[in-house]
C-alpha positions in Angstrom: 20.3 233.0 -184.9 22.9 233.2 -182.1 25.5 235.9 -182.0 29.3 235.7 -181.1 31.9 238.3 -180.3 34.9 238.1 -182.7 38.3 239.3 -181.4 41.0 239.9 -184.0 44.5 241.3 -183.2 46.2 242.7 -186.4 48.8 245.1 -187.5 47.8 248.8 -187.3 48.3 249.4 -191.0 46.0 246.6 -192.0 43.0 247.5 -189.7 40.9 248.9 -192.5 41.5 245.8 -194.6 40.6 243.4 -191.9 37.6 245.5 -190.8 36.3 245.4 -194.3 36.7 241.6 -194.4 34.8 241.2 -191.2 32.1 243.6 -192.3 31.6 241.5 -195.5 30.3 238.7 -193.2 27.3 240.8 -192.0 29.0 242.3 -188.9 27.1 245.5 -188.2 29.0 246.5 -185.1 32.8 246.8 -184.8 35.1 248.5 -182.3 38.8 249.0 -182.9 41.3 249.7 -180.1 45.0 249.7 -179.5 46.5 246.4 -178.5 49.8 244.6 -177.9 50.9 241.5 -179.8 51.7 238.2 -178.2 55.5 238.6 -178.4 55.9 242.1 -176.9 57.5 240.8 -173.7 60.3 238.9 -175.5 60.9 241.7 -177.9 61.2 244.2 -175.0 63.7 241.9 -173.3 65.8 241.8 -176.4 65.6 245.5 -176.9 63.6 245.3 -180.1 60.6 247.2 -180.9 57.3 245.7 -181.7 55.0 246.7 -184.6 51.9 248.5 -183.4 48.8 246.3 -183.2 45.0 246.9 -183.0 42.2 244.8 -181.8 39.0 244.6 -183.7 35.9 243.5 -181.7 32.9 242.6 -183.8 29.5 241.1 -183.3 29.0 238.3 -185.8 26.2 235.9 -186.5 26.9 232.3 -185.5 26.3 231.0 -189.1 29.0 233.4 -190.4 31.7 232.5 -187.9 33.1 229.4 -189.6 33.6 231.0 -193.0 34.9 234.2 -191.4 37.5 232.4 -189.2 38.6 230.4 -192.2 39.0 233.5 -194.4 41.0 235.3 -191.6 43.2 232.2 -191.2 44.0 232.2 -194.9 44.6 236.0 -194.9 47.0 235.7 -191.9 49.2 233.3 -194.0 49.6 236.0 -196.8 52.8 237.5 -195.3 54.2 239.2 -192.2 52.0 242.4 -192.7 48.9 240.2 -192.5 49.8 238.2 -189.4 47.3 238.2 -186.6 45.1 236.1 -184.3 41.3 235.8 -184.2 38.9 233.9 -181.9 35.2 234.1 -181.0 33.2 234.1 -177.7 29.5 233.3 -177.7 27.0 236.0 -176.5 24.6 234.5 -174.0 21.9 237.1 -174.4 20.9 240.3 -176.1 18.2 242.6 -174.7 15.6 243.9 -177.1 14.3 242.8 -180.5 15.6 245.9 -182.3 19.1 245.6 -180.8 19.2 241.9 -181.8 18.0 242.8 -185.3 20.7 245.4 -185.8 23.5 243.2 -184.4 22.4 240.2 -186.4 21.8 242.2 -189.6 18.2 241.0 -189.7 16.3 243.6 -191.6 12.9 242.0 -190.7 13.1 243.4 -187.2 13.8 247.0 -188.2 10.7 249.3 -187.9 10.0 251.4 -190.9 8.7 254.9 -190.5 5.2 255.6 -191.9 
């Protein structure tokens, strides 16, 4: 199973909500960082302030990407507090069976202690 990096830029106050949605699609690794929205230059020019944004970067299995992007797209349409963007980039390689197993949520590759 191939892996992809999912990038989602969402409002700060909805980070936990979107992180939970992404995690429900077997994303074992997520990183959240501060971000700027796509309209910050225009808003600054007009003297308006932008709402704080966060970017969530997640590793997602390729078979989960379609359903997850569709779910995020539907959620972005709920209202202005849920607005955001999301896209994926394929990972070309992952070193190590255990690392791959963790990232792909494949429990068959995890070593159990004796």
